C-alpha positions in Angstrom: 71.3 110.4 75.8 67.9 109.9 77.3 65.1 110.5 74.8 61.4 111.1 75.5 59.3 111.5 72.4 56.0 113.3 72.8 54.0 113.7 69.5 52.5 116.9 70.9 56.0 118.4 71.0 57.0 117.3 67.5 58.5 120.1 65.5 56.9 121.3 62.4 60.0 122.4 60.5 62.8 120.2 61.8 65.1 123.1 62.8 65.4 122.0 66.4 66.1 118.4 65.4 68.8 119.5 63.0 70.5 121.7 65.7 70.3 119.0 68.3 71.8 116.5 65.9 74.7 118.8 65.2 75.3 119.4 68.9 75.1 115.7 69.7 77.5 114.8 66.9 80.1 117.3 68.2 79.6 116.7 72.0 79.0 113.0 72.8 78.4 113.5 76.5 75.6 116.0 76.4 72.0 116.0 77.5 69.5 117.9 75.4 66.3 119.2 76.8 63.6 120.4 74.4 61.7 123.5 75.1 59.3 124.4 72.3 58.3 128.1 72.3 57.7 128.8 68.6 54.7 127.8 66.5 55.0 126.4 63.0 54.9 130.0 61.7 58.0 130.7 63.8 56.2 133.1 66.2 55.5 133.2 69.9 54.7 135.7 72.6 56.3 136.8 75.8 54.0 134.8 78.1 54.7 131.5 76.2 58.4 132.2 76.2 58.4 133.1 79.9 56.3 130.0 80.9 58.6 127.7 79.0 61.6 128.6 81.1 59.8 128.8 84.5 
């Protein structure tokens, strides 16, 4: 697994980290790409969501 840590993309609540850890534990040969679309309040908007996957 290749990791790139960017403090600006650090999660506020750890949910994504927990999910990624579970996936990695079950599937050893997997690459995980982080796409952050939710703020620390768990909210986003359509434009942010659209831009994240463009």
